[in-house]
N, C-alpha and C positions, 0 to 999 in steps of 0.2 A: 788095420784096414786102410786102404787108400781113400775110401769114401763111405758114407753111411749106407749106400746101396749094396755094399759088400757084406753087410750084416746078414742078409738072407742066407749066404753061404757060411760065413764065419760063426754064426750062432751055434752051429752044430759042434764045432770045436770047443767053444766056450761051455756048452752044456755037458759035453763029455768030460772035460777037465773038472768041472764042478762035481759031476757024479763020482769021479775018482778021488775027490777030496784035494785036488790040486788047486792051490790059490792062483788066480790069474787076474789079469786086468784087460780091459778092452779099450782101445783107443782108435780114433780116426786121425791119421797123420798122412797128409798127401805128399807124395814125392814130387808132384808137379806144381801144386798151388802153394805149398809151404815148405820148400826144401830146407831152409835154415832151421825151422822148427823140427823137422825130421832128423837132421844131423845132431841137433842138441839133444833130442830124445834118445837117439841111438848111442851117443857118447856117454850118457848117464846110466845106461842099463845095468852094468855090472855093479856100480856103486849103490844102486837101488835094490840089489839082490835078485835081479831078474836072471834066471838060469838059461832060458831059451826063449826065442821069439817065434811065433807062428804068424806069418805075415801074408794076408790075402790081398790079391790085387787082380784087376782085370786088364784087358788090353795088352799093352806092351809089358805090363807087370814089372815096372821099375822098382817098386817098393822093397821087395826082399833084398835085392842086390844093393840098393842104396843104404839100407840099414846095415847089411853085412860089411859094407865098405867102411863103416864108422865104428865098429865094435868087434870084440873078440868073442862075444856071446854067439852061440850057434843060432842060425836063422833058417827056419823051414818056410819055404814059399808054397802058398796055396793058390792055384789058379782059380779065378772067379769068372764064371760065364758072363759074357757080354752080349749085346744085341747083334753085333755084326757076324761073328764067327762062332758063337756058342761056347767060347772059352778055349778054343784051340789055339788062338793067338797067345793068350796068357800062359797056357800050358807049355807051348814051345819056347816062350821067353824064359820061363822058370827052369825048365830042364836043360836048357842050352849049355 
């Protein structure tokens, strides 16, 4: 997630994975506020045994793309609704 406020959307993905018995972790890593932390996190995914990333972000939704640029692990982007456009902005950024 790009921020703690994204949890309202991403908690559903976490709950579904838990219900299916899939081990998962939840993290807040900002593409804008802490880009170096994001790149360090992304570069270490495969070594930590992470098989796929589900990255939720609002607004311009840079998070999924920035993670994908630093790893070969598949990244699924989840648009998160924001105040201004109700998530259309993040949806269009992710599917672009």
